[in-house]
C-alpha positions as a Markdown table, in Angstrom:
| # | Residue | x | y | z |
|---|---|---|---|---|
| 1 | Met | -0.3 | 0.0 | 0.1 |
| 2 | Lys | 2.8 | 2.5 | 0.9 |
| 3 | Ser | 4.1 | 1.7 | -2.3 |
| 4 | Ile | 1.2 | 2.8 | -4.6 |
| 5 | Phe | 1.2 | 6.3 | -2.4 |
| 6 | Ser | 4.9 | 6.4 | -3.2 |
| 7 | Leu | 4.2 | 6.3 | -6.5 |
| 8 | Leu | 1.2 | 8.3 | -6.9 |
| 9 | Phe | 2.6 | 11.3 | -5.1 |
| 10 | Leu | 5.9 | 11.0 | -7.4 |
| 11 | Thr | 3.3 | 10.8 | -10.5 |
| 12 | Leu | 1.7 | 13.8 | -9.0 |
| 13 | Val | 5.2 | 16.0 | -8.1 |
| 14 | Ala | 6.2 | 15.4 | -11.6 |
| 15 | Phe | 3.0 | 16.3 | -13.2 |
| 16 | Val | 3.5 | 19.9 | -11.4 |
| 17 | Ser | 6.9 | 20.4 | -12.2 |
| 18 | Gln | 6.3 | 20.0 | -15.9 |
| 19 | Ala | 3.3 | 22.0 | -16.2 |
| 20 | Gln | 5.2 | 24.9 | -14.5 |
| 21 | Asn | 8.0 | 24.6 | -17.2 |
| 22 | Glu | 5.8 | 24.1 | -19.6 |
| 23 | Ser | 4.8 | 27.6 | -18.1 |
| 24 | Phe | 7.9 | 29.6 | -18.6 |
| 25 | Lys | 9.6 | 27.5 | -20.4 |
| 26 | Gly | 12.7 | 27.9 | -18.9 |
| 27 | Asp | 12.6 | 31.5 | -19.4 |
| 28 | Arg | 13.9 | 33.9 | -16.5 |
| 29 | Phe | 11.0 | 36.6 | -15.7 |
| 30 | Ile | 10.4 | 39.3 | -13.5 |
| 31 | Glu | 7.5 | 39.7 | -10.8 |
| 32 | Val | 6.2 | 43.2 | -10.3 |
| 33 | Thr | 3.2 | 44.7 | -8.8 |
| 34 | Gly | 1.7 | 48.3 | -10.3 |
| 35 | Ile | -0.8 | 50.2 | -8.7 |
| 36 | Ala | -2.9 | 53.5 | -9.6 |
| 37 | His | -4.8 | 55.7 | -7.7 |
| 38 | Gln | -7.6 | 58.8 | -8.5 |
| 39 | Glu | -10.2 | 60.3 | -6.6 |
| 40 | Ile | -13.5 | 61.6 | -8.9 |
| 41 | Glu | -16.4 | 63.7 | -7.5 |
| 42 | Pro | -19.6 | 61.9 | -7.2 |
| 43 | Asn | -22.0 | 63.0 | -9.6 |
| 44 | Glu | -24.8 | 60.2 | -8.7 |
| 45 | Ile | -26.0 | 61.0 | -5.2 |
| 46 | Tyr | -29.0 | 58.4 | -4.5 |
| 47 | Met | -31.4 | 59.9 | -1.9 |
| 48 | Leu | -33.8 | 57.8 | -0.4 |
| 49 | Ile | -37.2 | 59.8 | 0.7 |
| 50 | Arg | -40.0 | 58.4 | 3.6 |
| 51 | Leu | -43.6 | 60.1 | 4.2 |
| 52 | Arg | -45.7 | 59.2 | 6.9 |
| 53 | Glu | -48.6 | 60.5 | 8.5 |
| 54 | Phe | -48.8 | 61.9 | 11.3 |
| 55 | Glu | -51.0 | 63.2 | 14.1 |
| 56 | Ser | -50.5 | 67.3 | 15.5 |
| 57 | Asn | -53.0 | 68.7 | 18.0 |
| 58 | Lys | -55.5 | 65.6 | 17.3 |
| 59 | Glu | -55.5 | 65.9 | 13.4 |
| 60 | Lys | -54.1 | 63.5 | 10.9 |
| 61 | Thr | -52.3 | 64.8 | 8.1 |
| 62 | Ser | -52.3 | 62.6 | 4.9 |
| 63 | Leu | -50.3 | 61.1 | 3.0 |
| 64 | Glu | -51.8 | 62.6 | -0.2 |
| 65 | Asp | -51.2 | 66.5 | 1.1 |
| 66 | Leu | -47.6 | 64.9 | 2.3 |
| 67 | Asp | -47.2 | 63.8 | -1.1 |
| 68 | Lys | -48.8 | 67.0 | -3.1 |
| 69 | Asp | -46.1 | 69.3 | -0.8 |
| 70 | Phe | -43.2 | 67.1 | -2.0 |
| 71 | Leu | -43.6 | 67.0 | -5.4 |
| 72 | Lys | -44.1 | 70.6 | -5.3 |
| 73 | Ala | -40.4 | 71.3 | -3.3 |
| 74 | Leu | -39.2 | 69.0 | -5.7 |
| 75 | Lys | -40.3 | 71.3 | -8.6 |
| 76 | Asp | -39.3 | 74.3 | -6.9 |
| 77 | Ala | -36.0 | 73.2 | -6.5 |
| 78 | Gly | -35.6 | 72.5 | -10.2 |
| 79 | Ile | -35.6 | 68.5 | -10.0 |
| 80 | Asp | -37.1 | 66.7 | -12.9 |
| 81 | Lys | -39.8 | 64.9 | -11.5 |
| 82 | Lys | -38.7 | 61.8 | -13.8 |
| 83 | Arg | -35.5 | 61.1 | -11.5 |
| 84 | Leu | -38.1 | 60.1 | -9.2 |
| 85 | Glu | -38.8 | 56.3 | -8.4 |
| 86 | Leu | -41.3 | 54.6 | -5.9 |
| 87 | Ala | -39.2 | 52.7 | -3.6 |
| 88 | Asp | -42.5 | 51.1 | -1.9 |
| 89 | Ala | -45.9 | 52.6 | -0.7 |
| 90 | Gly | -48.6 | 50.8 | 1.7 |
| 91 | Thr | -50.4 | 50.7 | 4.9 |
| 92 | Asn | -48.0 | 50.9 | 8.2 |
| 93 | Leu | -49.3 | 51.0 | 11.6 |
| 94 | Gly | -48.2 | 53.6 | 13.5 |
| 95 | Lys | -49.5 | 51.6 | 16.6 |
| 96 | Phe | -50.2 | 47.6 | 16.4 |
| 97 | Gly | -53.3 | 47.2 | 17.0 |
| 98 | Lys | -54.6 | 50.3 | 15.2 |
| 99 | Lys | -56.7 | 50.0 | 12.3 |
| 100 | Gly | -58.8 | 52.4 | 9.9 |
| 101 | Lys | -58.6 | 56.0 | 10.5 |
| 102 | Asp | -55.9 | 55.5 | 13.6 |
| 103 | Ala | -53.7 | 53.7 | 10.6 |
| 104 | Phe | -50.5 | 56.0 | 9.4 |
| 105 | Arg | -49.8 | 55.1 | 5.7 |
| 106 | Asp | -46.6 | 55.7 | 4.3 |
| 107 | Lys | -44.3 | 56.3 | 1.3 |
| 108 | Ser | -41.0 | 55.8 | 0.0 |
| 109 | Tyr | -39.2 | 57.3 | -2.8 |
| 110 | Gln | -35.8 | 56.9 | -4.5 |
| 111 | Leu | -34.5 | 60.3 | -6.1 |
| 112 | Lys | -31.2 | 60.3 | -7.9 |
| 113 | Leu | -29.3 | 64.1 | -7.7 |
| 114 | Thr | -25.9 | 64.8 | -9.6 |
| 115 | Ser | -24.4 | 67.5 | -7.2 |
| 116 | Ala | -23.7 | 68.7 | -3.5 |
| 117 | Ala | -24.7 | 71.9 | -5.3 |
| 118 | Glu | -28.5 | 70.0 | -6.2 |
| 119 | Leu | -28.7 | 68.2 | -2.9 |
| 120 | Glu | -28.1 | 71.7 | -1.1 |
| 121 | Ile | -31.1 | 73.5 | -2.9 |
| 122 | Phe | -33.0 | 69.9 | -2.4 |
| 123 | Leu | -32.7 | 70.2 | 0.8 |
| 124 | Glu | -33.7 | 74.0 | 1.4 |
| 125 | Lys | -37.3 | 73.2 | -0.5 |
| 126 | Met | -37.3 | 70.2 | 1.7 |
| 127 | Gln | -37.5 | 72.3 | 4.8 |
| 128 | Ala | -41.5 | 73.1 | 3.9 |
| 129 | Val | -42.3 | 69.3 | 3.8 |
| 130 | Lys | -42.8 | 67.0 | 6.8 |
| 131 | Leu | -40.6 | 64.4 | 5.8 |
| 132 | Asp | -40.4 | 61.0 | 8.1 |
| 133 | Phe | -37.2 | 60.0 | 6.8 |
| 134 | Leu | -34.1 | 61.2 | 4.4 |
| 135 | Asp | -31.0 | 60.0 | 3.8 |
| 136 | Ile | -28.2 | 59.6 | 1.3 |
| 137 | Thr | -28.3 | 55.5 | 0.3 |
| 138 | Lys | -25.4 | 55.8 | -2.2 |
| 139 | Leu | -22.9 | 57.7 | -4.4 |
| 140 | Ser | -21.6 | 56.8 | -7.6 |
| 141 | His | -20.2 | 58.5 | -11.0 |
| 142 | Ser | -21.7 | 57.7 | -14.5 |
| 143 | Asp | -18.8 | 56.3 | -16.0 |
| 144 | Leu | -16.9 | 54.6 | -13.4 |
| 145 | Glu | -16.8 | 51.8 | -15.2 |
| 146 | Lys | -14.7 | 53.2 | -18.2 |
| 147 | Ile | -12.4 | 55.3 | -15.4 |
| 148 | Lys | -11.5 | 51.4 | -13.0 |
| 149 | Val | -10.5 | 50.5 | -17.1 |
| 150 | Asp | -8.9 | 53.4 | -17.7 |
| 151 | Leu | -6.6 | 52.9 | -13.9 |
| 152 | Lys | -6.3 | 49.6 | -14.8 |
| 153 | Thr | -4.6 | 50.4 | -17.6 |
| 154 | Lys | -2.5 | 53.2 | -15.8 |
| 155 | Ala | -1.6 | 50.5 | -13.6 |
| 156 | Leu | -0.1 | 48.0 | -16.3 |
| 157 | Gln | 2.1 | 50.6 | -17.0 |
| 158 | Ala | 3.4 | 51.4 | -14.1 |
| 159 | Ala | 4.4 | 47.6 | -13.6 |
| 160 | Leu | 6.1 | 47.6 | -16.9 |
| 161 | Asn | 7.8 | 50.8 | -15.9 |
| 162 | Lys | 9.2 | 49.7 | -12.4 |
| 163 | Ala | 10.0 | 45.8 | -14.2 |
| 164 | Asp | 12.0 | 48.6 | -16.8 |
| 165 | Tyr | 14.2 | 50.8 | -14.5 |
| 166 | Leu | 15.0 | 47.9 | -12.1 |
| 167 | Leu | 16.1 | 45.6 | -15.1 |
| 168 | Lys | 18.3 | 48.7 | -15.9 |
| 169 | Ser | 20.0 | 48.7 | -13.0 |
| 170 | Ile | 21.4 | 45.1 | -13.1 |
| 171 | Gly | 22.1 | 45.3 | -17.0 |
| 172 | Ala | 19.2 | 43.6 | -18.1 |
| 173 | Gln | 16.1 | 44.6 | -20.3 |
| 174 | Val | 12.4 | 43.6 | -20.2 |
| 175 | Gly | 10.8 | 41.2 | -22.5 |
| 176 | Lys | 7.3 | 40.2 | -23.4 |
| 177 | Pro | 4.9 | 40.1 | -20.6 |
| 178 | Leu | 4.5 | 36.2 | -19.5 |
| 179 | Met | 1.3 | 36.5 | -16.7 |
| 180 | Val | -0.9 | 39.8 | -15.9 |
| 181 | Arg | -3.1 | 39.6 | -13.3 |
| 182 | Asp | -5.6 | 41.9 | -12.1 |
| 183 | Trp | -6.4 | 42.5 | -8.2 |
| 184 | Glu | -10.1 | 44.0 | -8.5 |
| 185 | Met | -11.0 | 46.5 | -5.9 |
| 186 | Asp | -13.9 | 48.0 | -4.9 |
| 187 | Pro | -14.3 | 51.9 | -5.1 |
| 188 | Ile | -13.9 | 53.5 | -1.0 |
| 189 | Gln | -17.3 | 55.4 | -0.8 |
| 190 | Pro | -16.5 | 59.1 | 0.3 |
| 191 | Met | -18.3 | 60.5 | 4.1 |
| 192 | Met | -20.0 | 63.9 | 3.8 |
| 193 | Glu | -18.2 | 66.6 | 4.5 |
| 194 | Tyr | -21.1 | 68.4 | 6.5 |
| 195 | Lys | -21.6 | 69.1 | 10.2 |
| 196 | Ala | -24.7 | 68.2 | 11.2 |
| 197 | Asn | -25.5 | 65.5 | 8.2 |
| 198 | Val | -27.9 | 65.1 | 5.2 |
| 199 | Arg | -29.8 | 62.7 | 7.5 |
| 200 | Met | -33.0 | 64.1 | 8.9 |
| 201 | Gln | -34.9 | 61.1 | 10.9 |
| 202 | Ser | -38.2 | 63.6 | 11.8 |
| 203 | Ala | -39.9 | 66.3 | 10.9 |
| 204 | Asp | -38.8 | 68.3 | 14.1 |
| 205 | Asp | -35.1 | 68.2 | 12.4 |
| 206 | Ala | -33.7 | 71.2 | 10.2 |
| 207 | Phe | -31.3 | 71.7 | 7.6 |
| 208 | Asp | -28.7 | 74.8 | 8.2 |
| 209 | Pro | -28.1 | 76.4 | 5.0 |
| 210 | Glu | -25.1 | 78.2 | 6.4 |
| 211 | Gln | -23.1 | 74.9 | 6.4 |
| 212 | Pro | -22.4 | 74.5 | 3.0 |
| 213 | Ile | -22.7 | 70.4 | 1.8 |
| 214 | Ala | -19.4 | 68.7 | -0.2 |
| 215 | Phe | -18.2 | 65.2 | -0.4 |
| 216 | Arg | -14.6 | 63.6 | -0.2 |
| 217 | Lys | -14.4 | 62.7 | -3.2 |
| 218 | Ile | -14.5 | 58.3 | -4.2 |
| 219 | Lys | -11.3 | 56.8 | -3.8 |
| 220 | Leu | -10.6 | 54.4 | -6.7 |
| 221 | Gln | -7.2 | 52.1 | -6.7 |
| 222 | Ala | -6.7 | 49.4 | -9.5 |
| 223 | Gln | -3.7 | 46.6 | -8.7 |
| 224 | Ile | -1.9 | 44.4 | -11.4 |
| 225 | Val | 0.7 | 41.8 | -10.5 |
| 226 | Ala | 2.9 | 41.2 | -13.9 |
| 227 | Gln | 5.8 | 39.0 | -14.9 |
| 228 | Phe | 7.8 | 39.8 | -17.9 |
| 229 | Glu | 10.5 | 38.1 | -19.5 |
| 230 | Ile | 14.3 | 38.9 | -19.0 |
| 231 | Lys | 16.3 | 39.6 | -21.7 |
């Protein structure tokens, strides 16, 4: 039995060694890592807005009235209604067991804005609306995928340049590429540079127009590992 396992082990080692030799065919190579960074301003700002009926001084403000006020404020902010999507709508009870006239309905919207300046105008106009909840859910860029591809190209070029100056230091030259490996890296979402924060969780929260809104840029990084023949 031991003889059989020994034979299998030797066969496996021989196969791996042969595969490695076929991969590089005895070529001398250098392996380097190229990294490229870029920061971009977000031009896609996704907002979640929730309207919810409430009662004040024994008088209920209906969802229809809240919706009307919200759409008017959106128009006053100069934002096209086409950028507004209904996230969900339904009847949720403000208190368990309540039905009929005691039930508080709600509606949620998703809105896409294009800049911090547009967001600032939007928040200013929303002060006239009794919002139940408002928050930023995502920051992105319309050309994100194209920018990521360009950045990977720069990372590969950085790897080539690194191999070139390292080999020149020992009197050698860079040959053809033997292997290129891409390490996928997710963008780093920026945080808002706004002291009061944009999140509003009740109608009592207020936006301070004296505090300008700005975003840190989205940080992108590409990393490429490459092997080049040594001439």
